[in-house]
N, C-alpha and C positions, 0 to 999 in steps of 0.2 A: 505463377503461381504466387499467393499470397506470402507476406515474410513472418515469421516466426515472432515475436515481440523482443525475445532477445537478441537476435538480429540486429533491430535498428537500433543504431550507434546512436552515441551522443552527438551535437551540435554547438559548434561555437569550439573556442580557445580556450583552455585553462587562464589565460591571460585576462580575458573578457569577461570572464566569470570572477575572476578576483578584482576590477575594476570596480565593475558591480557590487561587490561587498563594502571595497570601500566608500565609494560613494553613501554606503545605505549609513554606513557607520557613522561617516564624518559631515556629511552634507545635512542627512535628516530622507525622510521619506518622500516628501513630497520633490525633489531632485531625482532619487532615485527612481520615482515614478516615470517622471520625463524620458529620461534612458530606456529605460524598463520598453517602455510601449513601443521608441522604432527594432530594437532588440526582437520582442518578441511577434512584429509584425513581419519581420525579417523571415522570423523562425516559420509561422505561421501560412505563407507565402511560398517558404521553397522546402518545406517538408509536407508533402502529396500525403504519404498516408497517413502521417497526425491529423494534419485537416479534414482527410475525406473521413477517418475513423469520429473523428469530434463530431464531426455533422452526423451522421447516420444514428451518433447516440445520442443527440437532441433532436432530432426526427424522429427515436424512437419516446421520450419523454414528450415530445410536443407535437404530433400531427399535422398539425396545422401549420410549421414552418413551414413542410415539404410545397407549399407553395408561397412561400415567400424568401424568396432566395434570399435576399439582402438582411434581410432581419437574422436567415439563419448562421450565416454568413458572422453577423456581429456578434448572436450568441456566442458562437463558437471560437471567435477571436478573444470576446471575455473568460473564453473556458483556459484559452492560451493564458492569458495574460494572470488569471488565477495559480497557473501550473507555475510561472515568472517568480508571483509573490512568494508561494510555499518554497522554494526555494530557498528564498533568502530568510524565512522563516525557520528551515531549519538547520540555518547558518546560526542565526541568533540563537536558536534555542540552545546549541550545542556549544556556541561562544561563553554561557552563562546560566545559572540555575532560572527558571522564569519564574516572576514573582506569583506568590500565592494567589494575590488579587486577580491576576489574571488566568487563574484557572477555575473553572465551572463543571458543576457535574460532580457524581458520586463517584467516578472511577478511581480516585486516587487514594479513596475511604474505603471500595472495595478490596483494591489492590492489596492494602495496608492490613487487612482481614484474613485473604487466601495467604498471604506470607506467611501470619502470625499463628494459621494451622497447620505449620511445619509441613505439610504435603504440597510439593512442587506441579506443575502442570504443562499441558500444553497449549500457549495462545494463539487462536487464529489472527490474522490481521488481514486487512486489504490495502489497494491503492486508492485509498478514498482519505481526503485530509494529510494530515499533517503528525503521523507515529513517530517524527521525532523530538517532537514536542512530549511526548507522553513519558520522553527520558527522566523528567521532572520524578518520574514516580521511581525511577532507579536511585532519583538524587539521595533523596531521602530513607533509603534503606542501603546504607555501604556494604552491608553484609549480604547480597543478594547475588544470589550464583544465577546470570541473564546471561545465555546464546541466546544469537537470531540468527537463523538456518537464512540465508538468500542469496540471489543469482545477485554477483555482484559485476559480473565481467564486461558488461555493457555501460557501466557508470564510473569507468574509470575517473575520469577528470572531476567528477564531481566530491567522487570519495576520496581523490587528493588534495581538492580544496577544503575540503572539511577538517581536514589535519593538519594541514597548514594553516588555513586561517585562525581556528579555534586554539590550536594547542593542547583538546582534550584529549583523552582515547574516547571512542565508539565503545560499546556492548562487545563481546568477543562474537564476531562472526562466523560464521559455517559455510562454505558453498554448499550450493546446497545441490551442485552436479557428482560430490563428492559423497555422498554419503555410502556407508556399506553396512555392512550387518556388525562390522565391527563398533560403527557409527551410533548405531543405532545402539547396542549395550550402553555405549558411554552416555547417550541420552538417556535412556532405562535409570541406570545410576544415579543421574545427575537429578533428575529429576525426583527419585526416590528419595535423594537426602535434600529435597525440597528446592530444586532451582527450580527456572521457569524455560521454557523454549517455546520462541517465537517464532510463526510460521508464516506466509503472506498462502490463502487460499484462495484468491482468486486469477491466476493467469496458467494457463497449460502449460505441463512442464518441460525443460527446456532441451530435454533427452529424449524426448519422445515416448515419455512413459504413459501410465495409464490417465485415461481423461474421461467425464461422463457430462450426456450432453444434460442438463438443467433451463430450468425456461427463469427467463432471469428478465425482467423488467416486459415480461408479452414474449418474448420470442426465445428460442434454443441459442444457448450459448454454452462452450465449454469449459469445463470449472475440473481445477486436478483430486484424483483422488488418493495421490499420496499424501497431504496432511491427514487425512481421516483414514487413511490405512494405519497409517502414524501412532495416532491417537487410539486407537484398536492393539496396536501392536503393544505398545507401551505402557495398557490399560490403568490411565491417570485422568486427572479430570482436567475437562478441557474448555475454553473462556475465549470471549472473543474481545479484542479491544478497538479503540477507535478512539481520535481526536481528527476532531475541526475547528475550523474560524467562525464564530462567530463575532462579528463584530471587532474590538478590540481583543478579545477573552478568547479560550482554548476550552472548547468542553469535549473533556475526557469519560469516557465510557468504557468502564469492566466490568463481564458479567460472566456469571457461571452459563457453560454453555450445554454442556454435558457431561458423564463422566463413567469411562468404559472399566469400571477395575471390578464390574461384577458381569461385565457382558460376555454370554459364551460364546466359545467359536464356532458354532454353527449359526449364532444369531448375526454375526460381523456384516454379513452382504446386505441383507434386510437394515442392518444399522444407519452403514453408510450410504444406502440411495436415502432414505430419508433422514438423516442428517447433514447431508450436503444439500439437499433440495431445501433446508429448514434454514441453514445457513445462508443460502443464494435469496431467501425471501428476507432476511435480516438486513443482507446487505442494501437488498433492492431500496429497504424503506428508510436505511441511512444517505441512501444517492438523493432519493424524493425529497428529503430534507434539506439536503445540501447540494445541489446538483454540478456545483459550477467546480466543486473539489473530487468530481472523480479523474481520476488520473490516469487509466490506463487509453493513451492515445496509438491503438494499433487494432484491427480487427478483429473485433472482441465476438462478432453474433457469429453462427453459423451463415446466415443469409450474406452478411457483408465481405466472410471468408470467400463464400463463394465467387460474389462479384469481384473481387482483387482477382481472382484467379483469373476470372475472363477477361478485366484489363489488368494484366499487371505493371502499366507504366502509364 
């Protein structure tokens, strides 16, 4: 049976993570890269689920790689290296404010405009790029009420690392498996008061909740319905947010996606189907632009999941 993404635990020790952070901070980027290379090679070789998922992803992006296994594995290893570098970017992003000159795109300005409107909203994000860098937006607005809905139980070591090495608080986080009617009412009150709720819209639900098959990068994949049903229930503006590394800079995108305040109840099902596919198409465009920054290292497409069921080991 294929493993749910939430059951795939962290690899490596907290001490090892702390050592990598120390090297990056005190010795610089190149010594850090030299140490990161064998660490990620070990992870690449030892974590078969992630490696196979990465290779499947690259075969979908570049079908010619299917007949070139060495090039495929090299591309996959570069994918792992990108992930390792992103973890360190996350630490750097929470350790100190990101300098203005390192930010590009109109996302920061667009977010300020949305905040000034006085109406909060639901923000859809994905595991692509580095959303912790987007913390730069929140730092510019100390009065911002920001709540992140997140599954954190399989990332305990890294969350602990962020707390220990940065000494700075992260946004308020709510474990997504604990959403109740009372929680939904709380979210509605926060958004009505101008707050923003961030939720990932690219991973199947942890508790086996509702999901839908969508076309993603040319093949069927499962996406969670929860974020979109929540948007319909909360009747609020809906936004998309992404942040990717481009050289030494970070491009932040923040854009209006939809608005459910006038959505009739009888039209919810039709809207949900259309909105989910539209979001998947937007995400596919981002992924094609920055393919190395796609960080879903588990069987993502339906065919890949079925193949994993046949070969569990």
